[in-house]
N, CA, C and O atoms as a printed pandas DataFrame, in Angstrom:
     atom_number atom_name residue_name chain_id  residue_number  x_coord  y_coord  z_coord
0              1         N          MET        A               1    6.147    2.194    7.430
1              2        CA          MET        A               1    4.793    2.701    7.530
2              3         C          MET        A               1    3.786    1.543    7.607
3              4         O          MET        A               1    2.813    1.595    8.360
4              5         N          ILE        A               2    4.045    0.507    6.813
5              6        CA          ILE        A               2    3.138   -0.639    6.822
6              7         C          ILE        A               2    3.149   -1.321    8.194
7              8         O          ILE        A               2    2.109   -1.765    8.682
8              9         N          VAL        A               3    4.320   -1.397    8.803
9             10        CA          VAL        A               3    4.427   -2.031   10.122
10            11         C          VAL        A               3    3.618   -1.246   11.148
11            12         O          VAL        A               3    2.927   -1.832   11.981
12            13         N          GLU        A               4    3.706    0.079   11.089
13            14        CA          GLU        A               4    2.941    0.920   12.014
14            15         C          GLU        A               4    1.436    0.712   11.812
15            16         O          GLU        A               4    0.681    0.643   12.782
16            17         N          GLN        A               5    1.006    0.615   10.560
17            18        CA          GLN        A               5   -0.404    0.392   10.274
18            19         C          GLN        A               5   -0.849   -0.992   10.750
19            20         O          GLN        A               5   -1.964   -1.155   11.245
20            21         N          ALA        A               6    0.030   -1.987   10.598
21            22        CA          ALA        A               6   -0.291   -3.337   11.058
22            23         C          ALA        A               6   -0.428   -3.368   12.577
23            24         O          ALA        A               6   -1.318   -4.027   13.114
24            25         N          LEU        A               7    0.455   -2.652   13.262
25            26        CA          LEU        A               7    0.363   -2.581   14.727
26            27         C          LEU        A               7   -0.924   -1.881   15.162
27            28         O          LEU        A               7   -1.564   -2.295   16.129
28            29         N          ALA        A               8   -1.296   -0.836   14.456
29            30        CA          ALA        A               8   -2.547   -0.128   14.773
30            31         C          ALA        A               8   -3.747   -1.051   14.542
31            32         O          ALA        A               8   -4.697   -1.041   15.324
32            33         N          LEU        A               9   -3.704   -1.842   13.477
33            34        CA          LEU        A               9   -4.790   -2.784   13.201
34            35         C          LEU        A               9   -4.855   -3.851   14.291
35            36         O          LEU        A               9   -5.944   -4.212   14.737
36            37         N          ALA        A              10   -3.706   -4.358   14.721
37            38        CA          ALA        A              10   -3.673   -5.349   15.799
38            39         C          ALA        A              10   -4.252   -4.767   17.087
39            40         O          ALA        A              10   -4.986   -5.442   17.809
40            41         N          GLN        A              11   -3.918   -3.520   17.365
41            42        CA          GLN        A              11   -4.464   -2.842   18.549
42            43         C          GLN        A              11   -5.983   -2.715   18.435
43            44         O          GLN        A              11   -6.708   -2.896   19.414
44            45         N          GLU        A              12   -6.445   -2.408   17.246
45            46        CA          GLU        A              12   -7.893   -2.282   17.031
46            47         C          GLU        A              12   -8.593   -3.621   17.258
47            48         O          GLU        A              12   -9.685   -3.663   17.825
48            49         N          PHE        A              13   -7.963   -4.722   16.815
49            50        CA          PHE        A              13   -8.519   -6.048   17.076
50            51         C          PHE        A              13   -8.606   -6.318   18.576
51            52         O          PHE        A              13   -9.626   -6.795   19.074
52            53         N          GLU        A              14   -7.528   -6.006   19.286
53            54        CA          GLU        A              14   -7.509   -6.236   20.732
54            55         C          GLU        A              14   -8.588   -5.428   21.434
55            56         O          GLU        A              14   -9.287   -5.945   22.304
56            57         N          GLU        A              15   -8.725   -4.166   21.060
57            58        CA          GLU        A              15   -9.737   -3.314   21.676
58            59         C          GLU        A              15  -11.143   -3.826   21.379
59            60         O          GLU        A              15  -12.008   -3.821   22.254
60            61         N          ALA        A              16  -11.367   -4.268   20.144
61            62        CA          ALA        A              16  -12.680   -4.796   19.770
62            63         C          ALA        A              16  -12.992   -6.058   20.579
63            64         O          ALA        A              16  -14.112   -6.236   21.057
64            65         N          ALA        A              17  -12.000   -6.922   20.727
65            66        CA          ALA        A              17  -12.214   -8.162   21.479
66            67         C          ALA        A              17  -12.469   -7.887   22.953
67            68         O          ALA        A              17  -13.340   -8.506   23.563
68            69         N          GLU        A              18  -11.711   -6.961   23.524
69            70        CA          GLU        A              18  -11.850   -6.654   24.950
70            71         C          GLU        A              18  -13.160   -5.945   25.269
71            72         O          GLU        A              18  -13.723   -6.136   26.347
72            73         N          SER        A              19  -13.646   -5.133   24.343
73            74        CA          SER        A              19  -14.859   -4.362   24.615
74            75         C          SER        A              19  -16.136   -5.093   24.214
75            76         O          SER        A              19  -17.236   -4.630   24.517
76            77         N          ALA        A              20  -16.000   -6.226   23.539
77            78        CA          ALA        A              20  -17.189   -6.966   23.094
78            79         C          ALA        A              20  -17.828   -7.699   24.266
79            80         O          ALA        A              20  -17.150   -8.170   25.179
80            81         N          SER        A              21  -19.126   -7.779   24.211
81            82        CA          SER        A              21  -19.829   -8.538   25.245
82            83         C          SER        A              21  -19.689  -10.034   24.955
83            84         O          SER        A              21  -19.275  -10.432   23.866
84            85         N          ASP        A              22  -20.037  -10.842   25.936
85            86        CA          ASP        A              22  -19.928  -12.300   25.769
86            87         C          ASP        A              22  -20.693  -12.746   24.524
87            88         O          ASP        A              22  -21.832  -12.342   24.291
88            89         N          GLY        A              23  -20.047  -13.571   23.750
89            90        CA          GLY        A              23  -20.679  -14.100   22.546
90            91         C          GLY        A              23  -20.574  -13.189   21.337
91            92         O          GLY        A              23  -21.038  -13.551   20.255
92            93         N          GLN        A              24  -19.977  -12.018   21.493
93            94        CA          GLN        A              24  -19.891  -11.060   20.388
94            95         C          GLN        A              24  -18.459  -10.785   19.923
95            96         O          GLN        A              24  -18.245   -9.952   19.043
96            97         N          VAL        A              25  -17.482  -11.475   20.507
97            98        CA          VAL        A              25  -16.079  -11.210   20.186
98            99         C          VAL        A              25  -15.804  -11.464   18.713
99           100         O          VAL        A              25  -15.228  -10.611   18.038
100          101         N          LEU        A              26  -16.201  -12.611   18.209
101          102        CA          LEU        A              26  -15.937  -12.947   16.809
102          103         C          LEU        A              26  -16.618  -11.948   15.880
103          104         O          LEU        A              26  -16.018  -11.506   14.900
104          105         N          ASP        A              27  -17.846  -11.593   16.173
105          106        CA          ASP        A              27  -18.574  -10.640   15.335
106          107         C          ASP        A              27  -17.873   -9.285   15.290
107          108         O          ASP        A              27  -17.730   -8.698   14.217
108          109         N          ARG        A              28  -17.438   -8.788   16.439
109          110        CA          ARG        A              28  -16.744   -7.494   16.501
110          111         C          ARG        A              28  -15.415   -7.544   15.757
111          112         O          ARG        A              28  -15.072   -6.609   15.033
112          113         N          CYS        A              29  -14.666   -8.630   15.930
113          114        CA          CYS        A              29  -13.372   -8.749   15.251
114          115         C          CYS        A              29  -13.553   -8.911   13.747
115          116         O          CYS        A              29  -12.739   -8.409   12.972
116          117         N          GLU        A              30  -14.590   -9.595   13.329
117          118        CA          GLU        A              30  -14.874   -9.711   11.891
118          119         C          GLU        A              30  -15.173   -8.346   11.292
119          120         O          GLU        A              30  -14.750   -8.051   10.174
120          121         N          ARG        A              31  -15.897   -7.514   12.027
121          122        CA          ARG        A              31  -16.192   -6.159   11.526
122          123         C          ARG        A              31  -14.917   -5.342   11.376
123          124         O          ARG        A              31  -14.757   -4.604   10.404
124          125         N          VAL        A              32  -14.012   -5.475   12.338
125          126        CA          VAL        A              32  -12.720   -4.782   12.239
126          127         C          VAL        A              32  -11.962   -5.287   11.020
127          128         O          VAL        A              32  -11.384   -4.497   10.273
128          129         N          ALA        A              33  -11.964   -6.608   10.818
129          130        CA          ALA        A              33  -11.250   -7.191    9.682
130          131         C          ALA        A              33  -11.824   -6.683    8.361
131          132         O          ALA        A              33  -11.073   -6.381    7.434
132          133         N          LEU        A              34  -13.127   -6.590    8.274
133          134        CA          LEU        A              34  -13.749   -6.146    7.028
134          135         C          LEU        A              34  -13.546   -4.657    6.782
135          136         O          LEU        A              34  -13.289   -4.243    5.651
136          137         N          ASP        A              35  -13.656   -3.865    7.812
137          138        CA          ASP        A              35  -13.531   -2.414    7.640
138          139         C          ASP        A              35  -12.065   -1.967    7.637
139          140         O          ASP        A              35  -11.537   -1.538    6.611
140          141         N          SER        A              36  -11.439   -2.073    8.772
141          142        CA          SER        A              36  -10.060   -1.594    8.910
142          143         C          SER        A              36   -9.077   -2.493    8.167
143          144         O          SER        A              36   -8.077   -2.009    7.636
144          145         N          GLY        A              37   -9.350   -3.784    8.126
145          146        CA          GLY        A              37   -8.469   -4.703    7.417
146          147         C          GLY        A              37   -8.434   -4.419    5.931
147          148         O          GLY        A              37   -7.372   -4.473    5.309
148          149         N          ARG        A              38   -9.578   -4.118    5.360
149          150        CA          ARG        A              38   -9.648   -3.781    3.932
150          151         C          ARG        A              38   -8.875   -2.501    3.651
151          152         O          ARG        A              38   -8.162   -2.414    2.652
152          153         N          THR        A              39   -9.008   -1.520    4.513
153          154        CA          THR        A              39   -8.273   -0.266    4.355
154          155         C          THR        A              39   -6.767   -0.506    4.459
155          156         O          THR        A              39   -5.991    0.043    3.677
156          157         N          PHE        A              40   -6.360   -1.329    5.428
157          158        CA          PHE        A              40   -4.945   -1.655    5.598
158          159         C          PHE        A              40   -4.397   -2.330    4.344
159          160         O          PHE        A              40   -3.325   -1.963    3.862
160          161         N          LEU        A              41   -5.109   -3.294    3.821
161          162        CA          LEU        A              41   -4.644   -4.004    2.622
162          163         C          LEU        A              41   -4.543   -3.073    1.423
163          164         O          LEU        A              41   -3.595   -3.160    0.642
164          165         N          ARG        A              42   -5.511   -2.188    1.277
165          166        CA          ARG        A              42   -5.500   -1.224    0.167
166          167         C          ARG        A              42   -4.280   -0.307    0.274
167          168         O          ARG        A              42   -3.608   -0.050   -0.724
168          169         N          GLN        A              43   -3.998    0.179    1.467
169          170        CA          GLN        A              43   -2.849    1.062    1.669
170          171         C          GLN        A              43   -1.525    0.320    1.471
171          172         O          GLN        A              43   -0.580    0.874    0.908
172          173         N          ALA        A              44   -1.457   -0.926    1.931
173          174        CA          ALA        A              44   -0.236   -1.716    1.762
174          175         C          ALA        A              44    0.017   -1.991    0.282
175          176         O          ALA        A              44    1.156   -1.911   -0.178
176          177         N          LEU        A              45   -1.025   -2.311   -0.455
177          178        CA          LEU        A              45   -0.883   -2.555   -1.888
178          179         C          LEU        A              45   -0.448   -1.287   -2.616
179          180         O          LEU        A              45    0.438   -1.333   -3.470
180          181         N          ALA        A              46   -1.058   -0.174   -2.286
181          182        CA          ALA        A              46   -0.684    1.095   -2.926
182          183         C          ALA        A              46    0.771    1.437   -2.629
183          184         O          ALA        A              46    1.496    1.896   -3.512
184          185         N          SER        A              47    1.192    1.218   -1.406
185          186        CA          SER        A              47    2.578    1.502   -1.030
186          187         C          SER        A              47    3.548    0.611   -1.799
187          188         O          SER        A              47    4.577    1.085   -2.281
188          189         N          ALA        A              48    3.229   -0.669   -1.915
189          190        CA          ALA        A              48    4.098   -1.596   -2.640
190          191         C          ALA        A              48    4.186   -1.222   -4.116
191          192         O          ALA        A              48    5.265   -1.274   -4.707
192          193         N          LEU        A              49    3.067   -0.848   -4.709
193          194        CA          LEU        A              49    3.070   -0.468   -6.121
194          195         C          LEU        A              49    3.834    0.828   -6.358
195          196         O          LEU        A              49    4.513    0.976   -7.374
196          197         N          GLU        A              50    3.724    1.763   -5.425
197          198        CA          GLU        A              50    4.480    3.017   -5.548
198          199         C          GLU        A              50    5.979    2.753   -5.472
199          200         O          GLU        A              50    6.748    3.321   -6.249
200          201         N          ARG        A              51    6.404    1.891   -4.537
201          202        CA          ARG        A              51    7.825    1.546   -4.430
202          203         C          ARG        A              51    8.316    0.858   -5.695
203          204         O          ARG        A              51    9.421    1.129   -6.165
204          205         N          GLN        A              52    7.505   -0.021   -6.241
205          206        CA          GLN        A              52    7.899   -0.715   -7.463
206          207         C          GLN        A              52    8.051    0.275   -8.611
207          208         O          GLN        A              52    9.007    0.185   -9.381
208          209         N          ALA        A              53    7.127    1.212   -8.733
209          210        CA          ALA        A              53    7.209    2.222   -9.788
210          211         C          ALA        A              53    8.452    3.088   -9.612
211          212         O          ALA        A              53    9.114    3.433  -10.591
212          213         N          GLU        A              54    8.770    3.441   -8.371
213          214        CA          GLU        A              54    9.977    4.238   -8.113
214          215         C          GLU        A              54   11.231    3.454   -8.492
215          216         O          GLU        A              54   12.168    4.020   -9.056
216          217         N          ASP        A              55   11.254    2.161   -8.188
217          218        CA          ASP        A              55   12.405    1.327   -8.542
218          219         C          ASP        A              55   12.585    1.251  -10.054
219          220         O          ASP        A              55   13.712    1.301  -10.548
220          221         N          VAL        A              56   11.495    1.131  -10.782
221          222        CA          VAL        A              56   11.565    1.073  -12.244
222          223         C          VAL        A              56   12.096    2.381  -12.792
223          224         O          VAL        A              56   12.921    2.389  -13.705
224          225         N          GLU        A              57   11.625    3.490  -12.236
225          226        CA          GLU        A              57   12.085    4.804  -12.700
226          227         C          GLU        A              57   13.577    4.986  -12.430
227          228         O          GLU        A              57   14.281    5.595  -13.235
228          229         N          LYS        A              58   14.062    4.469  -11.313
229          230        CA          LYS        A              58   15.477    4.591  -10.983
230          231         C          LYS        A              58   16.350    3.760  -11.926
231          232         O          LYS        A              58   17.469    4.156  -12.253
232          233         N          LYS        A              59   15.835    2.612  -12.358
233          234        CA          LYS        A              59   16.603    1.717  -13.220
234          235         C          LYS        A              59   16.724    2.240  -14.644
235          236         O          LYS        A              59   17.701    1.955  -15.337
236          237         N          GLU        A              60   15.734    3.001  -15.074
237          238        CA          GLU        A              60   15.762    3.529  -16.435
238          239         C          GLU        A              60   16.839    4.606  -16.540
239          240         O          GLU        A              60   16.997    5.440  -15.649
240          241         N          ALA        A              61   17.569    4.568  -17.644
241          242        CA          ALA        A              61   18.609    5.585  -17.860
242          243         C          ALA        A              61   17.927    6.919  -18.123
243          244         O          ALA        A              61   16.895    6.979  -18.791
244          245         N          PRO        A              62   18.509    7.985  -17.592
245          246        CA          PRO        A              62   17.913    9.294  -17.854
246          247         C          PRO        A              62   18.002    9.607  -19.345
247          248         O          PRO        A              62   19.039    9.408  -19.977
248          249         N          GLY        A              63   16.932   10.083  -19.873
249          250        CA          GLY        A              63   16.885   10.388  -21.303
250          251         C          GLY        A              63   17.559   11.707  -21.610
251          252         O          GLY        A              63   17.414   12.682  -20.873
252          253         N          GLY        A              64   18.277   11.726  -22.675
253          254        CA          GLY        A              64   18.909   12.955  -23.132
254          255         C          GLY        A              64   18.168   13.461  -24.362
255          256         O          GLY        A              64   17.176   12.867  -24.783
256          257         N          PRO        A              65   18.638   14.528  -24.920
257          258        CA          PRO        A              65   17.967   15.038  -26.110
258          259         C          PRO        A              65   18.153   14.065  -27.270
259          260         O          PRO        A              65   19.203   13.437  -27.413
260          261         N          ALA        A              66   17.141   13.956  -28.075
261          262        CA          ALA        A              66   17.199   13.072  -29.240
262          263         C          ALA        A              66   18.069   13.702  -30.306
263          264         O          ALA        A              66   18.023   14.915  -30.512
264          265         N          PRO        A              67   18.875   12.875  -31.000
265          266        CA          PRO        A              67   19.705   13.439  -32.062
266          267         C          PRO        A              67   18.839   13.993  -33.192
267          268         O          PRO        A              67   17.774   13.462  -33.505
268          269         N          VAL        A              68   19.322   15.057  -33.783
269          270        CA          VAL        A              68   18.580   15.696  -34.875
270          271         C          VAL        A              68   18.991   15.013  -36.182
271          272         O          VAL        A              68   20.175   14.824  -36.458
272          273         N          ALA        A              69   18.008   14.657  -36.954
273          274        CA          ALA        A              69   18.308   14.058  -38.269
274          275         C          ALA        A              69   18.726   15.161  -39.215
275          276         O          ALA        A              69   18.026   16.164  -39.352
276          277         N          ARG        A              70   19.843   14.989  -39.857
277          278        CA          ARG        A              70   20.333   15.986  -40.790
278          279         C          ARG        A              70   20.070   15.525  -42.216
279          280         O          ARG        A              70   20.255   14.358  -42.560
280          281         N          ARG        A              71   19.648   16.445  -43.005
281          282        CA          ARG        A              71   19.397   16.111  -44.407
282          283         C          ARG        A              71   20.687   16.262  -45.200
283          284         O          ARG        A              71   21.371   17.282  -45.131
284          285         N          GLY        A              72   20.985   15.251  -45.927
285          286        CA          GLY        A              72   22.181   15.315  -46.765
286          287         C          GLY        A              72   21.899   16.070  -48.060
287          288         O          GLY        A              72   20.804   15.971  -48.614
288          289         N          GLY        A              73   22.852   16.798  -48.525
289          290        CA          GLY        A              73   22.670   17.523  -49.791
290          291         C          GLY        A              73   23.077   16.636  -50.941
291          292         O          GLY        A              73   23.969   15.799  -50.808
292          293         N          SER        A              74   22.423   16.820  -52.069
293          294        CA          SER        A              74   22.812   16.033  -53.235
294          295         C          SER        A              74   23.119   16.909  -54.397
295          296         O          SER        A              74   23.465   16.412  -55.469
């Protein structure tokens, strides 16, 4: 999913550069980087953190019922 988003971001950069008028290419690409780039980074970070959380959950042993403490008679 991250690769697809990266390709979409690269396409957006290309489109911004191609459609910009002379002298405006850097400005247009910077806007893409700030807007779409920030969104891409946020989504990539969220995806990585979700995968890490899933890995931790898989590593933990499944919990069973807790043993009941029995009172001894005297």
